[in-house]
C-alpha positions as CSV (number, residue, x, y, z in Angstrom):
1,M,0.1,0.1,0.1
2,R,1.6,3.3,-0.8
3,K,2.1,5.9,1.7
4,T,1.0,9.5,1.5
5,P,3.3,11.6,1.9
6,R,3.7,13.5,5.2
7,L,3.5,17.3,4.7
8,E,5.5,19.5,6.8
9,L,4.9,23.1,7.5
10,P,6.4,25.7,5.5
11,S,9.8,26.9,7.0
12,G,10.8,30.3,7.4
13,M,6.9,31.0,8.5
14,D,5.3,30.4,11.9
15,L,2.1,32.6,11.4
16,W,-0.2,31.2,8.6
17,R,-3.7,32.4,7.4
18,T,-6.1,28.9,6.6
19,E,-5.4,30.3,2.5
20,E,-2.0,30.0,2.9
21,L,-2.1,26.6,4.8
22,H,-4.3,25.2,1.6
23,D,-1.6,27.1,-1.0
24,A,1.3,25.2,0.8
25,G,-0.9,21.7,0.0
26,F,-3.1,21.3,3.2
27,N,-6.4,20.7,3.4
28,D,-9.2,21.4,6.0
29,R,-8.7,18.0,7.7
30,N,-4.9,18.4,7.6
31,I,-5.2,21.4,9.6
32,A,-7.4,19.9,11.9
33,A,-5.4,17.3,12.5
34,L,-2.1,19.6,13.2
35,V,-4.1,21.6,15.4
36,R,-5.2,18.2,17.6
37,S,-1.5,17.4,17.7
38,G,-0.3,20.4,18.7
39,N,1.6,21.0,15.6
40,L,-0.2,24.2,14.8
41,V,-2.2,26.5,17.5
42,R,-5.3,28.4,16.1
43,L,-5.0,31.8,18.1
44,R,-8.2,33.2,16.2
45,R,-10.5,32.2,13.4
46,G,-8.9,31.7,9.9
47,C,-5.3,32.1,11.8
48,Y,-2.5,29.7,13.0
49,I,0.6,30.1,14.4
50,R,3.5,27.2,14.9
51,G,2.5,25.2,18.0
52,S,6.7,25.4,19.1
53,T,7.1,29.0,18.3
54,W,3.2,29.5,20.7
55,K,4.9,27.4,23.4
56,A,8.2,28.9,23.9
57,Q,6.7,32.4,24.2
58,K,5.9,33.9,27.5
59,P,2.5,35.2,28.2
60,W,3.3,38.8,27.4
61,V,4.7,38.3,24.5
62,R,1.6,35.8,23.5
63,S,-0.4,38.8,24.0
64,R,1.2,40.9,21.3
65,Q,1.5,37.2,19.4
66,L,-2.6,37.8,19.5
67,I,-2.1,41.0,18.0
68,A,0.1,39.9,15.4
69,A,-2.0,36.8,14.3
70,H,-5.4,40.0,14.4
71,A,-3.0,42.0,11.7
72,H,-2.2,39.0,9.4
73,G,-5.8,37.0,9.5
74,T,-7.7,40.7,8.6
75,L,-4.8,41.3,5.9
76,T,-7.1,40.1,3.0
77,T,-10.4,41.2,4.9
78,A,-10.3,44.3,6.2
79,A,-9.9,47.4,4.3
80,G,-7.3,48.8,6.7
81,S,-9.7,51.3,8.5
82,F,-9.2,50.6,11.6
83,V,-6.1,51.4,14.2
84,Y,-5.2,49.1,17.2
85,S,-5.9,51.1,20.4
86,H,-6.6,50.9,24.0
87,T,-5.2,47.8,26.0
88,S,-3.6,46.4,22.2
89,A,-2.0,49.7,21.7
90,A,-0.3,50.0,25.0
91,R,0.9,46.1,24.3
92,L,1.9,47.0,21.0
93,H,3.8,50.3,22.6
94,G,5.6,47.9,25.6
95,L,3.8,49.6,28.2
96,F,3.3,47.5,31.4
97,L,-0.4,45.8,32.1
98,W,-1.5,44.3,35.2
99,A,-4.3,42.0,35.3
100,V,-5.4,42.3,31.9
101,D,-7.2,40.0,29.2
102,D,-6.3,38.9,25.6
103,R,-9.1,40.7,24.1
104,V,-7.4,42.8,20.7
105,H,-9.1,46.7,21.0
106,I,-9.4,48.4,17.7
107,T,-11.0,51.9,17.0
108,A,-12.5,52.8,13.7
109,A,-14.7,56.2,12.5
110,T,-17.2,54.0,11.9
111,T,-19.5,51.8,14.0
112,A,-19.0,48.0,13.1
113,S,-20.5,44.9,14.1
114,R,-18.9,43.1,17.0
115,T,-19.9,39.6,15.6
116,S,-18.2,40.7,12.5
117,H,-14.9,41.0,14.1
118,G,-15.3,37.9,16.4
119,A,-15.7,37.4,20.4
120,E,-11.9,38.0,21.1
121,V,-11.9,41.4,19.5
122,V,-13.7,44.3,20.7
123,P,-14.6,47.1,18.4
124,H,-14.6,51.2,19.1
125,T,-15.9,54.0,17.0
126,R,-14.1,57.5,17.4
127,A,-12.7,59.3,14.4
128,L,-9.0,59.6,15.5
129,G,-6.5,63.1,14.2
130,P,-3.4,61.4,12.2
131,E,-1.7,63.1,15.6
132,E,-3.2,60.1,17.4
133,I,-2.0,57.7,15.1
134,Q,1.0,56.1,14.7
135,T,2.5,52.8,13.4
136,V,4.1,50.3,15.6
137,Q,5.9,47.1,15.1
138,G,4.7,47.5,11.5
139,M,1.2,48.2,12.8
140,L,-1.2,50.9,13.1
141,C,-2.3,51.9,16.6
142,T,-3.1,55.1,18.7
143,S,-0.5,57.2,19.8
144,L,1.1,56.9,22.8
145,E,-0.8,59.6,24.8
146,R,-4.2,58.7,23.0
147,T,-3.2,55.2,24.1
148,V,-3.2,56.0,28.0
149,V,-6.3,58.0,27.9
150,D,-8.2,55.2,26.3
151,C,-7.0,53.1,29.1
152,C,-7.6,55.2,31.7
153,L,-11.1,55.6,30.2
154,M,-11.6,51.6,30.1
155,L,-9.4,50.0,33.3
156,N,-9.7,50.7,37.1
157,Y,-7.6,53.2,39.1
158,K,-4.4,50.6,39.8
159,Q,-4.2,49.6,36.4
160,S,-4.3,52.9,35.1
161,L,-1.8,54.2,37.5
162,I,0.8,51.2,36.3
163,V,0.0,52.0,32.9
164,V,0.5,56.1,33.5
165,D,3.5,55.7,35.1
166,H,5.3,53.6,32.3
167,A,4.1,55.5,29.8
168,L,5.6,59.2,31.1
169,R,8.9,56.7,32.2
170,L,8.7,56.3,28.4
171,G,8.5,59.6,27.1
172,A,4.6,59.9,26.8
173,D,3.8,64.1,26.7
174,A,1.7,64.6,30.0
175,L,0.4,68.0,28.5
176,V,-1.0,66.3,25.5
177,I,-2.8,63.7,27.8
178,Q,-4.1,66.5,30.3
179,Q,-5.5,68.4,27.1
180,M,-7.0,65.5,25.7
181,C,-8.4,64.7,29.4
182,T,-9.7,68.1,29.1
183,R,-11.7,67.6,25.9
184,L,-13.4,64.4,27.8
185,D,-15.5,66.5,30.4
186,G,-18.8,63.9,31.7
187,R,-17.4,61.2,29.7
188,N,-17.1,57.8,31.5
189,G,-14.3,57.0,33.6
190,V,-12.6,61.0,33.1
191,R,-12.0,60.8,37.0
192,N,-9.9,57.9,37.1
193,L,-8.4,59.5,34.3
194,R,-7.8,62.6,36.4
195,R,-7.5,61.1,39.8
196,T,-4.4,58.4,37.7
197,L,-2.6,61.9,36.2
198,V,-2.4,63.5,39.7
199,N,-0.8,60.8,41.4
200,A,1.6,59.2,38.1
201,N,5.0,59.2,39.1
202,P,7.3,58.2,36.0
203,K,10.4,56.8,38.6
204,S,8.4,54.2,39.0
205,E,10.2,51.0,37.4
206,S,7.6,47.9,37.2
207,P,4.3,47.3,38.1
208,G,5.1,46.3,42.1
209,E,6.5,49.6,42.5
210,T,3.7,51.5,41.2
211,L,1.3,49.1,42.9
212,T,3.2,49.5,46.4
213,R,3.4,53.3,45.9
214,E,-0.2,53.0,45.7
215,L,-0.8,51.0,49.0
216,I,1.7,53.4,50.8
217,Q,-0.6,56.3,49.8
218,R,-4.0,54.6,51.0
219,L,-2.6,53.2,53.8
220,G,-2.0,57.3,54.9
221,I,1.9,55.8,55.6
222,P,4.5,59.0,54.8
223,M,5.5,58.7,51.4
224,P,8.9,57.8,51.0
225,E,11.5,58.9,48.2
226,L,11.8,57.0,45.0
227,Q,14.4,55.8,43.3
228,V,17.3,57.1,45.8
229,E,21.0,56.9,45.1
230,I,23.4,56.5,48.1
231,V,27.0,56.9,47.8
232,T,28.7,53.6,49.7
233,T,32.5,52.3,49.4
234,E,31.1,49.6,46.8
235,G,29.8,52.4,44.5
236,H,26.8,54.2,44.0
237,H,23.7,52.1,44.6
238,R,19.8,52.8,44.3
239,L,16.7,52.3,46.1
240,D,13.5,51.4,45.6
241,F,12.3,53.4,48.1
242,A,13.7,55.2,50.9
243,W,12.9,57.7,54.4
244,R,16.0,59.4,54.3
245,R,15.7,60.3,58.2
246,K,14.9,56.8,59.5
247,K,17.7,55.3,57.0
248,L,14.9,52.8,56.1
249,A,14.7,51.3,52.3
250,L,11.7,49.4,50.9
251,E,12.6,46.6,48.1
252,F,10.2,45.3,46.2
253,D,11.5,42.0,45.3
254,G,8.8,40.8,42.3
255,K,10.8,42.5,39.5
256,V,13.4,39.5,38.7
257,K,10.2,37.3,38.2
258,Y,8.2,40.0,36.6
259,F,11.2,40.6,33.7
260,D,11.7,36.9,33.4
261,Y,15.3,37.5,34.5
262,A,16.9,34.6,36.2
263,P,19.8,36.2,38.6
264,T,23.5,34.6,38.1
265,D,25.7,33.6,41.0
266,E,27.5,36.9,40.0
267,V,24.1,38.9,40.6
268,I,23.4,37.7,43.7
269,Y,27.1,38.2,45.1
270,R,26.8,41.9,43.9
271,E,23.4,42.4,45.6
272,R,24.8,40.9,48.6
273,Q,27.8,43.4,48.8
274,R,25.4,46.3,47.8
275,V,23.1,45.2,51.0
276,K,26.4,45.1,53.4
277,A,27.6,48.2,51.9
278,L,24.5,50.3,52.8
279,T,24.1,48.4,56.2
280,E,27.6,49.4,57.2
281,L,25.9,52.7,56.5
282,G,23.0,52.1,59.0
283,W,20.5,51.4,56.3
284,R,17.7,49.4,57.2
285,F,15.8,47.5,54.4
286,I,12.3,46.1,54.2
287,R,11.6,43.9,51.6
288,I,8.4,42.7,50.1
289,K,7.2,40.7,47.1
290,W,3.6,40.7,45.0
291,Q,1.7,38.3,48.0
292,D,2.3,41.0,50.5
293,L,0.8,43.8,48.7
294,F,-2.6,41.9,49.2
295,R,-1.9,41.9,52.7
296,E,-2.7,45.0,53.8
297,H,-2.8,45.3,57.0
298,D,0.4,43.1,57.7
299,F,2.1,45.5,55.3
300,K,0.9,48.9,57.2
301,V,1.8,47.4,60.7
302,R,5.4,46.0,59.6
303,L,6.2,49.3,57.8
304,L,4.6,51.7,60.3
305,R,6.8,49.5,63.1
306,A,10.3,49.9,61.5
307,L,9.3,53.4,60.8
308,K,8.9,54.1,64.8
309,D,12.6,52.3,65.5
């Protein structure tokens, strides 16, 4: 009995529309079999990614991959009249997001049916000016400032603060954002936007640091300085948060995990030398992790006790 030649996924590509797989010799039954075996992963209607590529990607990379899949999947079916917006634009700009779903947000000047885009796509209707649109990673999306405003109108306060902190750190124009905010008077979410703009701080270097600062403020604890540089015998060192007069430092230890950076023996050694040098100058340390941010009573008691010493 003659065996049917085994079809191989085309090399040099990781993302395909259904018609591209058909052109490569795969029929619908072949495609379904590849999905069942894990060699292909269906990202959205009519768009697939190589299974090994998807498996190797980190969660935040997968989130951006879903946007790329939408762009690739709609390449031959959309007229190009929409731009990626809200949290999708935030992902393209590389902004930090926390506890946000992977739905793809698009904005167009005319209203479109949600069902025509698929359940994973959220369409928004708004006429955007040319200054509010730019190309990022080869895809049209809202500008950094427009993205910040849209996210704050949709997300809760903590999520918004993370976005604005990072956007300002990346160079977003605070004056432009404030002008957009003024024009939105009366819109749902504008109070959240105003509150976020008042409390944002570009010195925060991670979502954990932003949430730590928010918690300190909300609990009524004296606000420390951020990113404080101290000169020691081992060189210049920065502290995430510091109360200088008390010589008390608060360090958020979740950054390593968030950035997927595996510390080496050399990194650990340097950190020990840093702490030793600062301790010799009289500095005390409080180290917190993600879970500590959700044990608010314990966090407050621990911090107030240290500040009294």
